[in-house]
SEMIMAR-618475 format. One record per atom (N, C-alpha, C, O): residue number from 0; atom name; x, y, z. Coordinates in pm, whole numbers. Each point is the difference from the previous one (the first is absolute). Example, Ala and Ser with C-alpha at 12.3 -4.5 7.8 and 13.67 -1.06 7.14 Angstrom:
2
<i: 0; at: N; c1: 1319; c2: -569; c3: 780>
<i: 0; at: CA; c1: -89; c2: 119; c3: 0>
<i: 0; at: C; c1: 90; c2: 120; c3: 0>
<i: 0; at: O; c1: 104; c2: -2; c3: 66>
<i: 1; at: N; c1: -139; c2: 107; c3: -138>
<i: 1; at: CA; c1: 82; c2: 119; c3: 6>
<i: 1; at: C; c1: -77; c2: 109; c3: 73>
<i: 1; at: O; c1: 51; c2: 111; c3: 17>
REM end
This chain:
122
<i: 0; at: N; c1: -4714; c2: -807; c3: -2717>
<i: 0; at: CA; c1: 132; c2: 0; c3: -58>
<i: 0; at: C; c1: 81; c2: 123; c3: 41>
<i: 0; at: O; c1: 119; c2: -8; c3: 27>
<i: 1; at: N; c1: -188; c2: 123; c3: -22>
<i: 1; at: CA; c1: 69; c2: 123; c3: 40>
<i: 1; at: C; c1: 49; c2: -9; c3: 144>
<i: 1; at: O; c1: 107; c2: 51; c3: 33>
<i: 2; at: N; c1: -185; c2: -118; c3: 53>
<i: 2; at: CA; c1: 40; c2: -15; c3: 140>
<i: 2; at: C; c1: 125; c2: -85; c3: 11>
<i: 2; at: O; c1: 89; c2: 30; c3: 79>
<i: 3; at: N; c1: -81; c2: -136; c3: -158>
<i: 3; at: CA; c1: 117; c2: -87; c3: 4>
<i: 3; at: C; c1: 123; c2: 75; c3: -49>
<i: 3; at: O; c1: 107; c2: -10; c3: 60>
<i: 4; at: N; c1: -122; c2: 85; c3: -169>
<i: 4; at: CA; c1: 110; c2: 79; c3: -53>
<i: 4; at: C; c1: 46; c2: 104; c3: 102>
<i: 4; at: O; c1: 120; c2: 19; c3: 19>
<i: 5; at: N; c1: -214; c2: 48; c3: 46>
<i: 5; at: CA; c1: 33; c2: 99; c3: 103>
<i: 5; at: C; c1: 74; c2: -67; c3: 116>
<i: 5; at: O; c1: 99; c2: 54; c3: 50>
<i: 6; at: N; c1: -145; c2: -170; c3: -9>
<i: 6; at: CA; c1: 62; c2: -73; c3: 111>
<i: 6; at: C; c1: 145; c2: -35; c3: -33>
<i: 6; at: O; c1: 89; c2: 23; c3: 82>
<i: 7; at: N; c1: -64; c2: -77; c3: -202>
<i: 7; at: CA; c1: 136; c2: -37; c3: -38>
<i: 7; at: C; c1: 90; c2: 121; c3: -15>
<i: 7; at: O; c1: 118; c2: -6; c3: 35>
<i: 8; at: N; c1: -170; c2: 117; c3: -85>
<i: 8; at: CA; c1: 78; c2: 123; c3: -10>
<i: 8; at: C; c1: 39; c2: 50; c3: 139>
<i: 8; at: O; c1: 114; c2: 39; c3: 23>
<i: 9; at: N; c1: -209; c2: -41; c3: 68>
<i: 9; at: CA; c1: 27; c2: 41; c3: 138>
<i: 9; at: C; c1: 102; c2: -92; c3: 65>
<i: 9; at: O; c1: 90; c2: 46; c3: 71>
<i: 10; at: N; c1: -103; c2: -174; c3: -93>
<i: 10; at: CA; c1: 92; c2: -98; c3: 56>
<i: 10; at: C; c1: 142; c2: 23; c3: -52>
<i: 10; at: O; c1: 95; c2: -4; c3: 78>
<i: 11; at: N; c1: -81; c2: 29; c3: -205>
<i: 11; at: CA; c1: 132; c2: 24; c3: -59>
<i: 11; at: C; c1: 63; c2: 127; c3: 56>
<i: 11; at: O; c1: 119; c2: 1; c3: 31>
<i: 12; at: N; c1: -197; c2: 104; c3: -18>
<i: 12; at: CA; c1: 53; c2: 126; c3: 52>
<i: 12; at: C; c1: 43; c2: -12; c3: 145>
<i: 12; at: O; c1: 105; c2: 54; c3: 37>
<i: 13; at: N; c1: -182; c2: -122; c3: 45>
<i: 13; at: CA; c1: 36; c2: -11; c3: 141>
<i: 13; at: C; c1: 114; c2: -98; c3: 22>
<i: 13; at: O; c1: 77; c2: 16; c3: 94>
<i: 14; at: N; c1: -63; c2: -116; c3: -179>
<i: 14; at: CA; c1: 109; c2: -96; c3: 17>
<i: 14; at: C; c1: 134; c2: 61; c3: -39>
<i: 14; at: O; c1: 104; c2: -50; c3: 43>
<i: 15; at: N; c1: -105; c2: 156; c3: -122>
<i: 15; at: CA; c1: 124; c2: 66; c3: -42>
<i: 15; at: C; c1: 51; c2: 97; c3: 106>
<i: 15; at: O; c1: 115; c2: 45; c3: -8>
<i: 16; at: N; c1: -198; c2: -11; c3: 106>
<i: 16; at: CA; c1: 39; c2: 97; c3: 102>
<i: 16; at: C; c1: 108; c2: -61; c3: 90>
<i: 16; at: O; c1: -17; c2: -110; c3: 51>
<i: 17; at: N; c1: 125; c2: 181; c3: -33>
<i: 17; at: CA; c1: 107; c2: -45; c3: 88>
<i: 17; at: C; c1: 29; c2: 115; c3: 96>
<i: 17; at: O; c1: 30; c2: 111; c3: -42>
<i: 18; at: N; c1: -38; c2: -139; c3: 171>
<i: 18; at: CA; c1: 22; c2: 104; c3: 100>
<i: 18; at: C; c1: 143; c2: 53; c3: -9>
<i: 18; at: O; c1: 94; c2: -76; c3: -24>
<i: 19; at: N; c1: -80; c2: 206; c3: 43>
<i: 19; at: CA; c1: 131; c2: 62; c3: -3>
<i: 19; at: C; c1: 81; c2: -49; c3: 119>
<i: 19; at: O; c1: -50; c2: -4; c3: 112>
<i: 20; at: N; c1: 176; c2: -32; c3: -137>
<i: 20; at: CA; c1: 87; c2: -47; c3: 108>
<i: 20; at: C; c1: 140; c2: 57; c3: -19>
<i: 20; at: O; c1: 81; c2: -57; c3: -73>
<i: 21; at: N; c1: -55; c2: 167; c3: 139>
<i: 21; at: CA; c1: 134; c2: 58; c3: 4>
<i: 21; at: C; c1: 61; c2: -36; c3: 135>
<i: 21; at: O; c1: 24; c2: 87; c3: 83>
<i: 22; at: N; c1: 1; c2: -214; c3: -64>
<i: 22; at: CA; c1: 41; c2: -52; c3: 131>
<i: 22; at: C; c1: 132; c2: 58; c3: 50>
<i: 22; at: O; c1: 17; c2: 19; c3: 120>
<i: 23; at: N; c1: 74; c2: 11; c3: -210>
<i: 23; at: CA; c1: 132; c2: 51; c3: 41>
<i: 23; at: C; c1: -14; c2: 130; c3: 79>
<i: 23; at: O; c1: 84; c2: 29; c3: 86>
<i: 24; at: N; c1: -189; c2: 49; c3: -114>
<i: 24; at: CA; c1: -22; c2: 125; c3: 72>
<i: 24; at: C; c1: -33; c2: -23; c3: 148>
<i: 24; at: O; c1: 7; c2: 93; c3: 80>
<i: 25; at: N; c1: -43; c2: -216; c3: -43>
<i: 25; at: CA; c1: -45; c2: -29; c3: 136>
<i: 25; at: C; c1: 88; c2: -102; c3: 72>
<i: 25; at: O; c1: -39; c2: -54; c3: 104>
<i: 26; at: N; c1: 157; c2: 28; c3: -158>
<i: 26; at: CA; c1: 90; c2: -96; c3: 65>
<i: 26; at: C; c1: 55; c2: 58; c3: 131>
<i: 26; at: O; c1: 20; c2: -73; c3: 97>
<i: 27; at: N; c1: 4; c2: 201; c3: -94>
<i: 27; at: CA; c1: 54; c2: 64; c3: 119>
<i: 27; at: C; c1: -81; c2: 126; c3: 32>
<i: 27; at: O; c1: -66; c2: 56; c3: -87>
<i: 28; at: N; c1: 74; c2: -13; c3: 212>
<i: 28; at: CA; c1: -68; c2: 123; c3: 41>
<i: 28; at: C; c1: -78; c2: -19; c3: 128>
<i: 28; at: O; c1: 7; c2: -105; c3: 64>
<i: 29; at: N; c1: -81; c2: 208; c3: -27>
<i: 29; at: CA; c1: -84; c2: -2; c3: 119>
<i: 29; at: C; c1: -146; c2: -5; c3: -45>
<i: 29; at: O; c1: -41; c2: 73; c3: -90>
<i: 30; at: N; c1: -36; c2: -163; c3: 154>
<i: 30; at: CA; c1: -136; c2: -27; c3: -42>
<i: 30; at: C; c1: -96; c2: -1; c3: 119>
<i: 30; at: O; c1: 42; c2: -15; c3: 115>
<i: 31; at: N; c1: -170; c2: 31; c3: -146>
<i: 31; at: CA; c1: -107; c2: -9; c3: 100>
<i: 31; at: C; c1: -105; c2: -97; c3: -51>
<i: 31; at: O; c1: -37; c2: 1; c3: -118>
<i: 32; at: N; c1: -10; c2: -86; c3: 209>
<i: 32; at: CA; c1: -102; c2: -99; c3: -34>
<i: 32; at: C; c1: -112; c2: 10; c3: 103>
<i: 32; at: O; c1: 23; c2: -20; c3: 119>
<i: 33; at: N; c1: -146; c2: 51; c3: -166>
<i: 33; at: CA; c1: -117; c2: 8; c3: 87>
<i: 33; at: C; c1: -83; c2: -126; c3: -18>
<i: 33; at: O; c1: -18; c2: -49; c3: -111>
<i: 34; at: N; c1: -34; c2: -4; c3: 223>
<i: 34; at: CA; c1: -82; c2: -120; c3: -5>
<i: 34; at: C; c1: -100; c2: 3; c3: 115>
<i: 34; at: O; c1: 12; c2: 84; c3: 90>
<i: 35; at: N; c1: -109; c2: -174; c3: -92>
<i: 35; at: CA; c1: -105; c2: -2; c3: 101>
<i: 35; at: C; c1: 8; c2: -131; c3: 79>
<i: 35; at: O; c1: 9; c2: -108; c3: -58>
<i: 36; at: N; c1: -11; c2: 120; c3: 191>
<i: 36; at: CA; c1: -1; c2: -115; c3: 89>
<i: 36; at: C; c1: -120; c2: 15; c3: 92>
<i: 36; at: O; c1: -9; c2: 96; c3: 77>
<i: 37; at: N; c1: -84; c2: -190; c3: -84>
<i: 37; at: CA; c1: -123; c2: 3; c3: 81>
<i: 37; at: C; c1: -73; c2: 135; c3: -9>
<i: 37; at: O; c1: -49; c2: 52; c3: 100>
<i: 38; at: N; c1: 43; c2: 2; c3: -221>
<i: 38; at: CA; c1: -72; c2: 125; c3: -23>
<i: 38; at: C; c1: 77; c2: 125; c3: 35>
<i: 38; at: O; c1: -53; c2: 110; c3: -11>
<i: 39; at: N; c1: 178; c2: -124; c3: 55>
<i: 39; at: CA; c1: 81; c2: 115; c3: 38>
<i: 39; at: C; c1: 112; c2: 18; c3: -102>
<i: 39; at: O; c1: 72; c2: -95; c3: -31>
<i: 40; at: N; c1: -57; c2: 218; c3: -20>
<i: 40; at: CA; c1: 105; c2: 29; c3: -98>
<i: 40; at: C; c1: 135; c2: 9; c3: 70>
<i: 40; at: O; c1: 16; c2: 72; c3: 99>
<i: 41; at: N; c1: 81; c2: -145; c3: -150>
<i: 41; at: CA; c1: 136; c2: -2; c3: 54>
<i: 41; at: C; c1: 95; c2: 46; c3: -109>
<i: 41; at: O; c1: -31; c2: -11; c3: -119>
<i: 42; at: N; c1: 146; c2: 61; c3: 159>
<i: 42; at: CA; c1: 101; c2: 47; c3: -95>
<i: 42; at: C; c1: 136; c2: -53; c3: 42>
<i: 42; at: O; c1: 35; c2: 1; c3: 118>
<i: 43; at: N; c1: 40; c2: -47; c3: -216>
<i: 43; at: CA; c1: 139; c2: -38; c3: 24>
<i: 43; at: C; c1: 87; c2: 76; c3: -99>
<i: 43; at: O; c1: -40; c2: 23; c3: -114>
<i: 44; at: N; c1: 157; c2: 16; c3: 159>
<i: 44; at: CA; c1: 96; c2: 70; c3: -84>
<i: 44; at: C; c1: 124; c2: -86; c3: -8>
<i: 44; at: O; c1: 47; c2: -54; c3: 101>
<i: 45; at: N; c1: 8; c2: 40; c3: -222>
<i: 45; at: CA; c1: 120; c2: -81; c3: -13>
<i: 45; at: C; c1: 95; c2: 63; c3: -100>
<i: 45; at: O; c1: -40; c2: 70; c3: -93>
<i: 46; at: N; c1: 169; c2: -99; c3: 115>
<i: 46; at: CA; c1: 104; c2: 47; c3: -90>
<i: 46; at: C; c1: 71; c2: -123; c3: -55>
<i: 46; at: O; c1: 39; c2: -90; c3: 75>
<i: 47; at: N; c1: -23; c2: 87; c3: -208>
<i: 47; at: CA; c1: 59; c2: -117; c3: -62>
<i: 47; at: C; c1: 123; c2: 41; c3: -80>
<i: 47; at: O; c1: -2; c2: 96; c3: -76>
<i: 48; at: N; c1: 109; c2: -173; c3: 95>
<i: 48; at: CA; c1: 120; c2: 10; c3: -84>
<i: 48; at: C; c1: 1; c2: -124; c3: -89>
<i: 48; at: O; c1: -95; c2: -78; c3: 2>
<i: 49; at: N; c1: 199; c2: 60; c3: -78>
<i: 49; at: CA; c1: 9; c2: -118; c3: -88>
<i: 49; at: C; c1: -1; c2: -130; c3: 81>
<i: 49; at: O; c1: -45; c2: -103; c3: -50>
<i: 50; at: N; c1: 95; c2: 107; c3: 176>
<i: 50; at: CA; c1: 15; c2: -125; c3: 76>
<i: 50; at: C; c1: -71; c2: -3; c3: 135>
<i: 50; at: O; c1: -7; c2: -105; c3: 64>
<i: 51; at: N; c1: -46; c2: 219; c3: -20>
<i: 51; at: CA; c1: -62; c2: 6; c3: 133>
<i: 51; at: C; c1: -131; c2: 78; c3: -4>
<i: 51; at: O; c1: -19; c2: 87; c3: -85>
<i: 52; at: N; c1: -71; c2: -121; c3: 179>
<i: 52; at: CA; c1: -123; c2: 78; c3: 17>
<i: 52; at: C; c1: -19; c2: 22; c3: 150>
<i: 52; at: O; c1: -2; c2: -95; c3: 78>
<i: 53; at: N; c1: -14; c2: 221; c3: -40>
<i: 53; at: CA; c1: -23; c2: 36; c3: 140>
<i: 53; at: C; c1: -140; c2: 57; c3: 9>
<i: 53; at: O; c1: -33; c2: 99; c3: -64>
<i: 54; at: N; c1: -50; c2: -165; c3: 147>
<i: 54; at: CA; c1: -142; c2: 36; c3: 11>
<i: 54; at: C; c1: -30; c2: 50; c3: 141>
<i: 54; at: O; c1: 47; c2: -57; c3: 98>
<i: 55; at: N; c1: -126; c2: 163; c3: -89>
<i: 55; at: CA; c1: -45; c2: 51; c3: 128>
<i: 55; at: C; c1: -152; c2: -7; c3: 4>
<i: 55; at: O; c1: -70; c2: 58; c3: -84>
<i: 56; at: N; c1: 19; c2: -131; c3: 184>
<i: 56; at: CA; c1: -144; c2: -20; c3: 16>
<i: 56; at: C; c1: -35; c2: 11; c3: 147>
<i: 56; at: O; c1: 51; c2: -75; c3: 83>
<i: 57; at: N; c1: -138; c2: 170; c3: -51>
<i: 57; at: CA; c1: -45; c2: 27; c3: 137>
<i: 57; at: C; c1: 119; c2: 17; c3: 95>
<i: 57; at: O; c1: 1; c2: -54; c3: 111>
<i: 58; at: N; c1: 98; c2: 131; c3: -157>
<i: 58; at: CA; c1: 115; c2: 33; c3: 83>
<i: 58; at: C; c1: 106; c2: -108; c3: 9>
<i: 58; at: O; c1: 101; c2: 20; c3: 66>
<i: 59; at: N; c1: -121; c2: -133; c3: -131>
<i: 59; at: CA; c1: 98; c2: -110; c3: 3>
<i: 59; at: C; c1: 67; c2: -10; c3: -136>
<i: 59; at: O; c1: -64; c2: 13; c3: -104>
<i: 60; at: N; c1: 195; c2: -37; c3: 107>
<i: 60; at: CA; c1: 78; c2: -11; c3: -122>
<i: 60; at: C; c1: 41; c2: -144; c3: -22>
<i: 60; at: O; c1: 39; c2: -70; c3: 94>
<i: 61; at: N; c1: -49; c2: 25; c3: -218>
<i: 61; at: CA; c1: 35; c2: -136; c3: -37>
<i: 61; at: C; c1: 84; c2: 6; c3: -127>
<i: 61; at: O; c1: -23; c2: 84; c3: -87>
<i: 62; at: N; c1: 120; c2: -173; c3: 76>
<i: 62; at: CA; c1: 91; c2: -2; c3: -113>
<i: 62; at: C; c1: -9; c2: -134; c3: -72>
<i: 62; at: O; c1: -10; c2: -105; c3: 63>
<i: 63; at: N; c1: 14; c2: 111; c3: -195>
<i: 63; at: CA; c1: -3; c2: -122; c3: -81>
<i: 63; at: C; c1: 100; c2: 12; c3: -114>
<i: 63; at: O; c1: 31; c2: 110; c3: -46>
<i: 64; at: N; c1: 18; c2: -225; c3: 2>
<i: 64; at: CA; c1: 84; c2: 0; c3: -119>
<i: 64; at: C; c1: -91; c2: -2; c3: -122>
<i: 64; at: O; c1: -111; c2: -51; c3: 4>
<i: 65; at: N; c1: 162; c2: 108; c3: -113>
<i: 65; at: CA; c1: -73; c2: 4; c3: -126>
<i: 65; at: C; c1: 85; c2: -76; c3: -103>
<i: 65; at: O; c1: 117; c2: 30; c3: -21>
<i: 66; at: N; c1: -179; c2: -129; c3: -42>
<i: 66; at: CA; c1: 68; c2: -74; c3: -108>
<i: 66; at: C; c1: -86; c2: 15; c3: -125>
<i: 66; at: O; c1: -110; c2: -54; c3: -7>
<i: 67; at: N; c1: 161; c2: 126; c3: -92>
<i: 67; at: CA; c1: -74; c2: 25; c3: -124>
<i: 67; at: C; c1: 8; c2: -122; c3: -90>
<i: 67; at: O; c1: 109; c2: -49; c3: -30>
<i: 68; at: N; c1: -225; c2: 1; c3: -14>
<i: 68; at: CA; c1: -10; c2: -112; c3: -93>
<i: 68; at: C; c1: 10; c2: 54; c3: -143>
<i: 68; at: O; c1: 69; c2: -57; c3: -84>
<i: 69; at: N; c1: -138; c2: 167; c3: 59>
<i: 69; at: CA; c1: 9; c2: 76; c3: -126>
<i: 69; at: C; c1: -38; c2: 143; c3: 34>
<i: 69; at: O; c1: -15; c2: 33; c3: 118>
<i: 70; at: N; c1: -2; c2: 53; c3: -218>
<i: 70; at: CA; c1: -28; c2: 141; c3: 28>
<i: 70; at: C; c1: -131; c2: 23; c3: 73>
<i: 70; at: O; c1: -17; c2: 103; c3: 65>
<i: 71; at: N; c1: -78; c2: -197; c3: -73>
<i: 71; at: CA; c1: -132; c2: 19; c3: 58>
<i: 71; at: C; c1: -33; c2: -97; c3: 114>
<i: 71; at: O; c1: -110; c2: 7; c3: 55>
<i: 72; at: N; c1: 200; c2: -95; c3: -19>
<i: 72; at: CA; c1: -27; c2: -97; c3: 106>
<i: 72; at: C; c1: 119; c2: -10; c3: 95>
<i: 72; at: O; c1: 116; c2: 0; c3: -42>
<i: 73; at: N; c1: -148; c2: -8; c3: 172>
<i: 73; at: CA; c1: 105; c2: -17; c3: 99>
<i: 73; at: C; c1: -51; c2: -81; c3: 117>
<i: 73; at: O; c1: -121; c2: -20; c3: 16>
<i: 74; at: N; c1: 214; c2: -26; c3: 66>
<i: 74; at: CA; c1: -32; c2: -81; c3: 116>
<i: 74; at: C; c1: 51; c2: 73; c3: 124>
<i: 74; at: O; c1: 115; c2: 43; c3: 6>
<i: 75; at: N; c1: -203; c2: -30; c3: 94>
<i: 75; at: CA; c1: 36; c2: 61; c3: 129>
<i: 75; at: C; c1: 22; c2: -110; c3: 103>
<i: 75; at: O; c1: -80; c2: -93; c3: 9>
<i: 76; at: N; c1: 188; c2: 104; c3: 68>
<i: 76; at: CA; c1: 28; c2: -94; c3: 108>
<i: 76; at: C; c1: 39; c2: 80; c3: 123>
<i: 76; at: O; c1: 102; c2: 70; c3: -1>
<i: 77; at: N; c1: -182; c2: -80; c3: 108>
<i: 77; at: CA; c1: 29; c2: 78; c3: 122>
<i: 77; at: C; c1: 135; c2: -40; c3: 58>
<i: 77; at: O; c1: 36; c2: -118; c3: 1>
<i: 78; at: N; c1: 38; c2: 217; c3: 47>
<i: 78; at: CA; c1: 131; c2: -26; c3: 60>
<i: 78; at: C; c1: -10; c2: -56; c3: 141>
<i: 78; at: O; c1: 79; c2: -85; c3: 40>
<i: 79; at: N; c1: -176; c2: 133; c3: 37>
<i: 79; at: CA; c1: -13; c2: -41; c3: 139>
<i: 79; at: C; c1: -143; c2: -47; c3: 28>
<i: 79; at: O; c1: -75; c2: 69; c3: 69>
<i: 80; at: N; c1: 37; c2: -186; c3: -123>
<i: 80; at: CA; c1: -138; c2: -48; c3: 21>
<i: 80; at: C; c1: -24; c2: -34; c3: 147>
<i: 80; at: O; c1: 88; c2: -51; c3: 68>
<i: 81; at: N; c1: -210; c2: 81; c3: -22>
<i: 81; at: CA; c1: -34; c2: -24; c3: 140>
<i: 81; at: C; c1: -76; c2: -131; c3: 20>
<i: 81; at: O; c1: -14; c2: -47; c3: 112>
<i: 82; at: N; c1: -34; c2: -13; c3: -222>
<i: 82; at: CA; c1: -71; c2: -127; c3: 9>
<i: 82; at: C; c1: 13; c2: -75; c3: -133>
<i: 82; at: O; c1: 63; c2: 49; c3: -94>
<i: 83; at: N; c1: -121; c2: -167; c3: 88>
<i: 83; at: CA; c1: 12; c2: -85; c3: -119>
<i: 83; at: C; c1: -64; c2: 66; c3: -122>
<i: 83; at: O; c1: 53; c2: -9; c3: -110>
<i: 84; at: N; c1: -166; c2: 74; c3: 130>
<i: 84; at: CA; c1: -69; c2: 64; c3: -111>
<i: 84; at: C; c1: 87; c2: 108; c3: -64>
<i: 84; at: O; c1: 2; c2: 13; c3: -122>
<i: 85; at: N; c1: 69; c2: 65; c3: 202>
<i: 85; at: CA; c1: 85; c2: 107; c3: -51>
<i: 85; at: C; c1: 124; c2: -53; c3: -71>
<i: 85; at: O; c1: 64; c2: 73; c3: -76>
<i: 86; at: N; c1: -28; c2: -199; c3: 99>
<i: 86; at: CA; c1: 115; c2: -59; c3: -68>
<i: 86; at: C; c1: -27; c2: -28; c3: -146>
<i: 86; at: O; c1: 94; c2: -13; c3: -79>
<i: 87; at: N; c1: -221; c2: 4; c3: 41>
<i: 87; at: CA; c1: -36; c2: -32; c3: -138>
<i: 87; at: C; c1: 21; c2: 122; c3: -90>
<i: 87; at: O; c1: -37; c2: 112; c3: 35>
<i: 88; at: N; c1: 97; c2: -137; c3: -151>
<i: 88; at: CA; c1: 26; c2: 107; c3: -96>
<i: 88; at: C; c1: -130; c2: 43; c3: -68>
<i: 88; at: O; c1: -94; c2: -79; c3: -13>
<i: 89; at: N; c1: 91; c2: 204; c3: -30>
<i: 89; at: CA; c1: -118; c2: 57; c3: -66>
<i: 89; at: C; c1: 37; c2: 36; c3: -144>
<i: 89; at: O; c1: 99; c2: 68; c3: -25>
<i: 90; at: N; c1: -179; c2: -116; c3: -67>
<i: 90; at: CA; c1: 17; c2: 31; c3: -141>
<i: 90; at: C; c1: -77; c2: 126; c3: -33>
<i: 90; at: O; c1: -118; c2: 12; c3: 34>
<i: 91; at: N; c1: 183; c2: 83; c3: -100>
<i: 91; at: CA; c1: -61; c2: 126; c3: -37>
<i: 91; at: C; c1: 11; c2: 15; c3: -152>
<i: 91; at: O; c1: 104; c2: -26; c3: -59>
<i: 92; at: N; c1: -215; c2: 69; c3: -3>
<i: 92; at: CA; c1: -1; c2: 19; c3: -145>
<i: 92; at: C; c1: -70; c2: 131; c3: -33>
<i: 92; at: O; c1: -115; c2: 21; c3: 38>
<i: 93; at: N; c1: 184; c2: 67; c3: -110>
<i: 93; at: CA; c1: -59; c2: 125; c3: -44>
<i: 93; at: C; c1: -86; c2: -30; c3: -122>
<i: 93; at: O; c1: 49; c2: -49; c3: -101>
<i: 94; at: N; c1: -179; c2: 79; c3: 112>
<i: 94; at: CA; c1: -97; c2: -33; c3: -104>
<i: 94; at: C; c1: -13; c2: 115; c3: -100>
<i: 94; at: O; c1: -6; c2: -23; c3: -121>
<i: 95; at: N; c1: 0; c2: 147; c3: 171>
<i: 95; at: CA; c1: -12; c2: 117; c3: -87>
<i: 95; at: C; c1: 60; c2: 120; c3: 72>
<i: 95; at: O; c1: 17; c2: -1; c3: 122>
<i: 96; at: N; c1: 13; c2: 104; c3: -199>
<i: 96; at: CA; c1: 58; c2: 122; c3: 57>
<i: 96; at: C; c1: -69; c2: 123; c3: -55>
<i: 96; at: O; c1: -60; c2: -2; c3: -108>
<i: 97; at: N; c1: 70; c2: 110; c3: 184>
<i: 97; at: CA; c1: -40; c2: 133; c3: -46>
<i: 97; at: C; c1: 122; c2: 89; c3: 20>
<i: 97; at: O; c1: 110; c2: -50; c3: 24>
<i: 98; at: N; c1: -128; c2: 179; c3: -34>
<i: 98; at: CA; c1: 113; c2: 91; c3: 15>
<i: 98; at: C; c1: 63; c2: -10; c3: 140>
<i: 98; at: O; c1: 122; c2: 1; c3: 13>
<i: 99; at: N; c1: -206; c2: -11; c3: 92>
<i: 99; at: CA; c1: 55; c2: 1; c3: 136>
<i: 99; at: C; c1: -48; c2: -116; c3: 88>
<i: 99; at: O; c1: 15; c2: 5; c3: 123>
<i: 100; at: N; c1: -73; c2: -109; c3: -183>
<i: 100; at: CA; c1: -46; c2: -113; c3: 81>
<i: 100; at: C; c1: 8; c2: -130; c3: -80>
<i: 100; at: O; c1: 13; c2: 0; c3: -123>
<i: 101; at: N; c1: -22; c2: -110; c3: 196>
<i: 101; at: CA; c1: -6; c2: -128; c3: -68>
<i: 101; at: C; c1: -99; c2: -92; c3: 73>
<i: 101; at: O; c1: -15; c2: 6; c3: 122>
<i: 102; at: N; c1: -51; c2: -89; c3: -200>
<i: 102; at: CA; c1: -89; c2: -102; c3: 53>
<i: 102; at: C; c1: 80; c2: -129; c3: 7>
<i: 102; at: O; c1: 69; c2: -36; c3: -95>
<i: 103; at: N; c1: -80; c2: -32; c3: 208>
<i: 103; at: CA; c1: 78; c2: -121; c3: 17>
<i: 103; at: C; c1: -86; c2: -114; c3: 54>
<i: 103; at: O; c1: -108; c2: 21; c3: 56>
<i: 104; at: N; c1: 158; c2: -140; c3: -76>
<i: 104; at: CA; c1: -63; c2: -122; c3: 48>
<i: 104; at: C; c1: 104; c2: -70; c3: 87>
<i: 104; at: O; c1: 117; c2: -8; c3: -37>
<i: 105; at: N; c1: -160; c2: -42; c3: 153>
<i: 105; at: CA; c1: 96; c2: -63; c3: 90>
<i: 105; at: C; c1: -60; c2: -119; c3: 72>
<i: 105; at: O; c1: -122; c2: -11; c3: 15>
<i: 106; at: N; c1: 210; c2: -76; c3: 30>
<i: 106; at: CA; c1: -44; c2: -117; c3: 74>
<i: 106; at: C; c1: 120; c2: -79; c3: 49>
<i: 106; at: O; c1: 111; c2: 17; c3: -49>
<i: 107; at: N; c1: -135; c2: -103; c3: 145>
<i: 107; at: CA; c1: 105; c2: -86; c3: 53>
<i: 107; at: C; c1: 38; c2: -101; c3: -108>
<i: 107; at: O; c1: -87; c2: -59; c3: -64>
<i: 108; at: N; c1: 216; c2: 41; c3: 45>
<i: 108; at: CA; c1: 47; c2: -95; c3: -101>
<i: 108; at: C; c1: -51; c2: -139; c3: 35>
<i: 108; at: O; c1: 12; c2: -46; c3: 114>
<i: 109; at: N; c1: -69; c2: -20; c3: -214>
<i: 109; at: CA; c1: -55; c2: -133; c3: 18>
<i: 109; at: C; c1: -150; c2: -1; c3: 26>
<i: 109; at: O; c1: -62; c2: -106; c3: 1>
<i: 110; at: N; c1: 4; c2: 224; c3: 21>
<i: 110; at: CA; c1: -143; c2: 12; c3: 24>
<i: 110; at: C; c1: -69; c2: 54; c3: -126>
<i: 110; at: O; c1: 56; c2: 84; c3: -70>
<i: 111; at: N; c1: -175; c2: -134; c3: 44>
<i: 111; at: CA; c1: -77; c2: 51; c3: -114>
<i: 111; at: C; c1: -75; c2: 129; c3: 35>
<i: 111; at: O; c1: -50; c2: 67; c3: -90>
<i: 112; at: N; c1: 43; c2: -33; c3: 217>
<i: 112; at: CA; c1: -73; c2: 118; c3: 45>
<i: 112; at: C; c1: 82; c2: 125; c3: -27>
<i: 112; at: O; c1: 110; c2: 15; c3: 53>
<i: 113; at: N; c1: -163; c2: 75; c3: -135>
<i: 113; at: CA; c1: 67; c2: 125; c3: -35>
<i: 113; at: C; c1: -89; c2: 118; c3: 39>
<i: 113; at: O; c1: -122; c2: -11; c3: 0>
<i: 114; at: N; c1: 186; c2: 121; c3: 32>
<i: 114; at: CA; c1: -72; c2: 123; c3: 31>
<i: 114; at: C; c1: 56; c2: 109; c3: -91>
<i: 114; at: O; c1: 109; c2: -13; c3: -55>
<i: 115; at: N; c1: -185; c2: 121; c3: 41>
<i: 115; at: CA; c1: 43; c2: 112; c3: -82>
<i: 115; at: C; c1: 7; c2: 127; c3: 83>
<i: 115; at: O; c1: -65; c2: 13; c3: 104>
<i: 116; at: N; c1: 145; c2: 79; c3: -150>
<i: 116; at: CA; c1: 12; c2: 129; c3: 66>
<i: 116; at: C; c1: 56; c2: 104; c3: -95>
<i: 116; at: O; c1: 43; c2: -32; c3: -111>
<i: 117; at: N; c1: -44; c2: 155; c3: 157>
<i: 117; at: CA; c1: 56; c2: 110; c3: -78>
<i: 117; at: C; c1: 98; c2: 76; c3: 89>
<i: 117; at: O; c1: -35; c2: 43; c3: 110>
<i: 118; at: N; c1: 157; c2: -27; c3: -159>
<i: 118; at: CA; c1: 101; c2: 75; c3: 72>
<i: 118; at: C; c1: 25; c2: 130; c3: -74>
<i: 118; at: O; c1: 6; c2: 3; c3: -123>
<i: 119; at: N; c1: 9; c2: 106; c3: 199>
<i: 119; at: CA; c1: 24; c2: 132; c3: -57>
<i: 119; at: C; c1: 142; c2: 41; c3: 31>
<i: 119; at: O; c1: 45; c2: -11; c3: 114>
<i: 120; at: N; c1: 26; c2: 58; c3: -213>
<i: 120; at: CA; c1: 138; c2: 46; c3: 19>
<i: 120; at: C; c1: -2; c2: 139; c3: 61>
<i: 120; at: O; c1: -67; c2: 89; c3: -50>
<i: 121; at: N; c1: 140; c2: -72; c3: 157>
<i: 121; at: CA; c1: 3; c2: 129; c3: 71>
<i: 121; at: C; c1: 114; c2: 86; c3: -49>
<i: 121; at: O; c1: 18; c2: 112; c3: 48>
REM end
């Protein structure tokens, strides 16, 4: 009986936890995103305004429009796509925030496949 009571108490406490999300702090600014491709760490730097995002990755710059759905979700659409895959819009959702970073989830609109990342405000 004590185990069941402990389990329900733990369940109630963890279900009440809500990640901090101060999304407005990350709507604009300059950010860095580190990720791994085939075991190699890569870095991209991007600057976002209310309506545009300019990203620099491996010496190449790319520009996308930003359309905010709400304070924590936006859609990126590349301005100059080079192929069909790049024409597809990307849904971005800020999941949680800290003082100088945010965790986000992203994926191509219409796809169930989502990835996560952490961006740091510079």
